[in-house]
N, C-alpha and C positions, 0 to 999 in steps of 0.2 A: 627335232621339231620341224614339221613341214612348213614350207614357205607359202605365202599367199600373194596373189596379184590383185590389187584393188583398183577397180576401174570406175571413174566417175562418168566419162563420156568418150566414146569411140566414134569418130566420124570419118566418112570417106575412105573406108578400108576396102581395097579392091584386090582381086587375085583369084586364081582358080584352085589354089591349094587348100589345105586344112590348117586351122589354128588348133594346136594341141598343147596340153600340159603334161609333163611327166607324172609318173605314179607318185602319189603322196602330196601333190600340189592341188590347190583349190582355186577356182575362179569365183570371186565374190563380186556381185553387181548390186550395190545398194540402191540404185535407182530402178527405173523401169526397163524391162527387157522385152522387146517386141520383134516379131519377124513376120514377113509376108510369105515366106516359103514354108518348107516342112522342117520340123524339129524332131530329131531322133535321139532318144535316150537309151544308151546301151546298158546302163545300170539301173539303179533305183531312183525314181523321181519322188522327192519329198517335198510336200507343200505345207508350210507352217502358217500361211495366211489363207486367203480365199482364192480358190480357183474359179475364175469366171469365164464366160463365153458369150458370144454374141447370139444369145438365144439357146435354149436347151437342145433344140433340134440340131444346131450346128455342133454342139458338144458331143452328142451321141451318134452323129452321122457316120456310119460305116467304119467304126473303130473296132480293132481286134487286139487281143492279147494272147500270146502263146503260140508257138510254132511246132514244137515237138509233139509226137503222138501221145506222150504221157502228161502233157501240160493240161492244166485247167484253162479253158479258153473262154473269153468273153467277147461276144459279138453284138454290137449295138447297131441298129439300123434306124434310119430316119429319112426325111425329117418328120417330126410330129407323130411318129408311130410308137415311140416309147416301148420298144421291143428289145429284149435281151435274150441271148441264147448262151447257155453255159455248157461247155463241153469238157469231157474227161476222156482222155485217150482217144480223141477223135469222135467220140459218140456223144450225142445230145443227152445231157443229164437233166437239164431243166430249161424251161422257156417261159418268159414273161412277155405277154403280148398286149398291144394296145391298138388304137385305131380301129376299133370294131371287134378285135379278138378278145381282149380283156380276160385272159385266162393264164394260169400257171400250170405248165405241164412238165412231167418228169418221164423220161424214156430210158429203156434198157439198151444194151449194146446192139440189139437187133432193130432198134428204132420203134418198138412197140411202147405205147403209152402205159406207164405203170401207175401213175396218179395224175389227176387233173382237177384243178379248182377253177370252176367257171360259173359265173353268175351266182356266187355264194354257195354252190353245191360242190361237194367233193365226191369224186368217183375214182375207184381203184379197180379197173377191169381185170387185172392179174392177181387180185387178192384171192388167196386160197379159199375155195368153196367146194363142197361135195355133198351130193345126195344120191342115194341108191335105194332100190326096193328089193325086197326078198322075192326071188322068182325061181329058186332051185327046188321048189317043193316044200310041203309042210315038214317041220323038224320037231322031233320029239325030244324033250328034256326031262331029266329026273333029278335025283339028289346030287349027282356029280355035276360040277360046273362045266358047262358045255359052251364052246364058241359057236356063235351063230354064223352060218355060212350061206352061200347060194344067193349072191346079190347081183343085180344088174344095174349098172351105173346110169343115173339120170343126168347128173351134172358133176363134172370133175375138172375145175379150173386148175391147170398146172399138171394134170395127170399124176396124182399122188396116191391113187388107190391101187393096191396090189391084189388083184383078183385071185391069184393062186394061194395067197396066205390070208385073204379076207381081212386086210388091215389097211388103215390109212396112215401114211407117214407124213408128218408136217415138214415143209421145205425150209421154213425159217422159224426162229424163236419168236414167242409171243403168247398172247392169251387167245385160246381157241374155245369156241362154244361147240361142244359135241352133244349129240342127242339121238334119240330113237323113238319110234312109235311102233307098238307091237299089238297084234291081235292074236289072242290065244283061245283055245276051246274052253278053258276054265281058269280061275284065278286063285284057287286055294293054295297057299304056300308058294306062289310063283314070284320069282324075283328076276329082274333084268339088271344088267350092269354094263358099264363102260370101263374098260381097263386102259391104263397108261403103261406102255412098255411091258405088257403082259401081267400087270399086277393092279390091284384095286387102288383107287385114288381116295382112300379113306371112305367114310360112310357116304360121301357124295357120289360115289360110283354106282350106287344101287337104287332101284325103284321097286317098291312093293306093289304088285299089281292089285287093283281093287275091283276091276271089272273085266270081263272077258272081251268086251267090245272096244274099249278105248284106254290105252295106257301109253302115255308119252311124256318125255321130260328132256331137258337140256341142262348141262352142267358146264361151267367155265373151268378150263384147265390151263395151268401155266406149263408151257411146253418149250423144250430146247429143240434146236434144229435136229431133224432125224428121229425125234421121239415119235411113237406111233400109238394109234388107237385100235382096240379090238372090242367087239361087242359079245357079251356072254349072257347066259340065262341058267337058272337052276330052279328046281321045284321039289318040295318036300315029298310030294307024291309023284305025279307025272302030269305032263301037259304037252300040248302040241302048239307050236308057233306057226301060224298060218302064213302062207306066201301071199304075194301081191299087195296086201294091205299093210304089211309091216315094212317100215323104212328106217334108215339111219342117215345122219347128216353131220357135217363139220363145217364151220366157217371161222375164219380168223377175224377177231374183233379188235385187237390191239397189238 
């Protein structure tokens, strides 16, 4: 059983050394404990009552937690800024600002903002998004399912489009909205499709063309990281998909 030292009052203790207790011993102070200098806690600081300060700005002023590169770090700055920076492995993972900033930001290892909540608006500048137009010439399709090729990228956040294979690979798991808009020279028996990992995504993968001038649709897909999209077409007779006006797109929505 560990022993305890109970202290009611200590007065006029002087010296330049340390007061220490061996392992397994506790120092219990039932009264008030105050200091005008710095207090350093090498282990865990547990508070069962109320932790108070002489104003919130004093409590959060220039406080840090964590020293190793792998630690989660908390940096509070003040006074009256109410700003917190959260670090993981030395990189800023999140930032809560005040004093005119009023935003919450998350960053990646390179320091680029991955998500920001500011003024009630959420922005995710690195969220996967892709648009391309068909520019490699008109493409004939018949009864055999044919992959649509020959695209020029308009937008590709994250560079996830493989132009050599004409497919879009998702970088992270989630719900993606994939779609296409096609112009063809005729619509009889013409079908467009979006494939997931080279196979149809049920009946939702297909669009039956109803007019030669305007045919577009989008379908939500549940995707794992490194799943990919391809775009296909087939026609019971034959048709030509026109370049320039035909487009495809992908955006992560959840």
